[in-house]
C-alpha positions in Angstrom: 7.5 0.0 -44.6 5.5 -0.2 -41.4 2.2 -2.2 -41.9 0.3 -1.4 -38.7 -3.4 -0.4 -38.2 -2.9 1.2 -34.8 -2.2 4.8 -35.8 -0.5 6.0 -32.7 1.9 3.0 -32.6 2.7 3.3 -36.3 3.5 7.0 -36.0 5.6 6.4 -32.9 7.6 3.7 -34.7 8.0 6.0 -37.8 9.1 8.9 -35.6 11.6 6.9 -33.6 13.1 5.1 -36.7 13.3 8.4 -38.6 15.5 9.6 -35.8 17.7 6.5 -36.4 18.1 7.6 -40.1 15.5 5.3 -41.6 13.1 6.6 -44.2 9.7 5.2 -43.1 6.4 4.7 -44.9 3.2 3.5 -43.3 0.4 1.2 -44.5 -2.6 1.1 -42.2 -4.5 -1.8 -43.9 -4.1 -4.8 -46.3 -4.9 -2.9 -49.5 -2.4 -0.1 -48.7 0.3 -2.7 -47.9 -0.2 -4.6 -51.1 -0.4 -1.4 -53.2 2.8 0.1 -51.7 4.7 -3.3 -51.9 3.7 -3.5 -55.6 5.2 -0.1 -56.4 8.2 0.3 -54.1 11.2 -1.7 -52.8 12.2 -1.6 -49.2 15.1 -2.7 -47.0 12.8 -3.9 -44.3 9.0 -4.5 -43.8 7.5 -4.4 -40.3 4.3 -6.5 -40.5 1.5 -6.6 -38.0 -0.5 -9.8 -38.3 -3.9 -8.2 -37.5 -4.7 -5.6 -40.1 -8.0 -4.4 -41.6 -9.0 -5.9 -44.9 -7.0 -9.0 -44.7 -4.5 -11.0 -42.7 -0.8 -10.1 -42.2 0.2 -13.6 -43.2 -1.6 -13.1 -46.5 0.6 -10.1 -47.1 3.7 -12.1 -46.2 2.7 -15.0 -48.5 2.0 -12.6 -51.4 5.5 -11.0 -51.0 7.2 -14.3 -50.9 5.4 -15.6 -54.0 6.7 -12.4 -55.8 10.3 -13.4 -54.6 10.8 -10.1 -52.9 14.1 -9.6 -51.2 13.0 -7.3 -48.3 13.7 -8.4 -44.8 10.4 -9.0 -42.9 9.9 -8.6 -39.2 6.5 -9.7 -37.9 5.0 -7.5 -35.1 2.0 -8.8 -33.4 0.3 -9.1 -30.0 -0.6 -12.7 -31.1 2.3 -14.3 -29.2 1.3 -17.9 -29.9 3.9 -20.4 -31.0 1.7 -21.4 -33.9 1.6 -17.8 -35.4 5.3 -17.5 -35.0 6.1 -20.8 -36.7 3.7 -20.0 -39.5 5.2 -16.6 -40.2 8.8 -18.0 -40.2 7.7 -20.9 -42.4 6.2 -18.4 -44.9 9.5 -16.6 -45.0 9.6 -13.9 -42.3 13.1 -13.2 -41.0 12.2 -12.3 -37.4 9.3 -12.0 -34.9 8.8 -9.4 -32.2 5.8 -9.7 -29.8 4.0 -6.6 -28.7 4.5 -4.7 -26.5 8.2 -4.0 -27.3 10.8 -1.3 -26.8 11.5 0.8 -29.8 15.2 0.5 -29.1 14.9 -3.3 -29.5 12.9 -2.9 -32.7 15.6 -0.6 -34.1 18.3 -3.2 -33.1 16.4 -6.0 -34.9 16.0 -3.9 -38.0 19.7 -3.0 -38.0 20.7 -6.6 -37.6 18.4 -7.8 -40.3 19.6 -5.2 -42.9 23.2 -5.8 -42.0 22.8 -9.6 -42.4 21.1 -9.3 -45.8 23.1 -6.5 -47.4 26.5 -6.6 -45.7 27.2 -10.3 -44.8 26.6 -9.6 -41.1 29.4 -7.1 -40.8 29.5 -4.0 -38.6 32.5 -2.5 -40.4 32.6 -2.2 -44.2 36.2 -1.8 -45.5 36.6 -0.8 -49.1 40.3 -0.1 -49.5 40.8 3.4 -48.1 37.1 3.8 -47.3 35.6 2.5 -44.1 32.0 2.7 -43.0 31.1 1.9 -39.3 27.4 0.8 -39.5 26.9 0.9 -35.7 28.4 4.4 -35.3 27.0 5.6 -38.7 30.4 7.1 -39.5 32.6 7.2 -42.5 36.4 7.6 -42.7 38.8 7.7 -45.6 42.4 6.8 -44.8 41.3 6.9 -41.1 40.2 10.6 -41.4 36.5 11.3 -40.7 34.2 12.4 -43.5 31.1 14.3 -42.5 28.1 13.3 -44.6 24.5 14.4 -44.3 21.8 11.9 -43.5 20.8 11.6 -47.1 24.3 11.4 -48.4 25.0 8.6 -45.9 21.8 6.8 -47.0 22.9 7.0 -50.6 26.4 5.7 -49.8 25.0 2.6 -48.1 22.5 2.1 -50.9 25.3 2.1 -53.5 27.6 -0.1 -51.4 24.8 -2.5 -50.7 24.1 -2.7 -54.5 27.7 -2.7 -55.7 28.3 -3.1 -59.4 24.6 -2.6 -60.1 23.2 0.4 -62.0 20.6 2.3 -59.9 18.3 4.6 -61.7 17.5 8.2 -60.7 13.9 7.2 -60.1 15.0 4.4 -57.7 17.3 6.9 -55.9 14.5 9.4 -55.6 12.2 6.8 -54.1 14.9 5.7 -51.6 15.4 9.3 -50.4 11.8 10.5 -50.5 9.6 7.4 -50.3 6.2 7.5 -51.9 6.4 11.3 -52.3 8.9 10.8 -55.1 6.1 10.4 -57.6 4.9 13.9 -56.9 8.2 15.5 -57.7 8.5 17.3 -61.1 12.1 16.2 -61.6 14.9 14.4 -59.8 17.3 17.3 -59.7 17.6 16.9 -55.9 19.0 13.4 -56.4 21.7 14.9 -58.6 22.5 17.5 -56.0 22.9 14.9 -53.2 25.1 12.7 -55.4 27.2 15.6 -56.5 27.8 16.5 -52.9 28.6 12.9 -51.9 31.1 12.5 -54.8 32.8 15.8 -53.9 33.2 15.0 -50.2 34.6 11.5 -51.0 36.9 12.9 -53.7 38.2 15.7 -51.5 38.9 13.3 -48.7 41.0 11.1 -51.1 38.6 8.4 -52.0 39.0 6.6 -55.3 36.1 7.3 -57.8 34.1 4.1 -57.1 30.8 6.0 -57.7 30.3 6.2 -61.5 27.7 8.1 -63.5 26.1 5.9 -66.2 24.8 8.5 -68.5 21.2 8.2 -69.5 20.7 5.4 -67.0 21.8 6.2 -63.4 24.7 5.5 -61.1 26.8 2.5 -60.1 29.3 1.8 -57.3 32.1 -0.1 -59.0 34.4 -2.3 -56.8 35.6 -5.8 -56.7 35.9 -5.7 -52.9 33.8 -8.1 -50.8 34.2 -6.0 -47.7 
C-alpha cells in the first residue's frame, strides 16, 4: 500500500512498481490509510509522513499497536534526523528521503520483503524447485518453468506462508487488491491455482500445494529454504 497525498507521485510509484510485478493500492489521506489497513494485509507499506487528516507517524503507531507484520518504509521530504529516529523507534523498517529514484525504492521494497519472508535469501531452494527472487524466475530440476505474473505472485505467497492455510478470500485480495470485494465469486482464484498446479506438476514438481477442501490452500514442506 502506498500512503501518499501527492497524486502524481503516488500514481508514478504505483505504475512503476506494477511493472515490477507488485500489486499496488493507494491511500491519499489518513482515513483511507487506516481504513485499508484495517481490512487488508500487505507485504509492504510505503508511508509518507505528511498526509491530510493526520500524521504519518500516527498511522505507523496504530499499525504497530495492532502488531501488524507488514514491512514499513517511510517516504518523506522531512529529512531531519529527529523524524527518521522517531519513525524507526516506532517500528518502521526503512526510511527513504524525497526525492528518490523509483529504482532505488523498488530495491528497498525487494530487500525488505526478502528479509521478512525469506530469511534474506535471493534463491529459494525447495528440493527440485528453485525460485530466483532477483530474476523472478522458476526452475524445476534446473529446467525453466514459465509462469504468468499472477501465478508467480501466488507461488511466492504460498512459499512465504508455508504450512499455513490461506483462504480463497485472502488469495483473491492478494491478486486483486481492494477490488476483490466487488467480485461475485472467487472462480478466478481457482483458475490461477489450477494452472499453477498443472505447470508445476508437468515440470516434475512434487505436490507441495495442497487443496484444503472448504477452507483454502496450503503449501506443505518441511524445507527451510
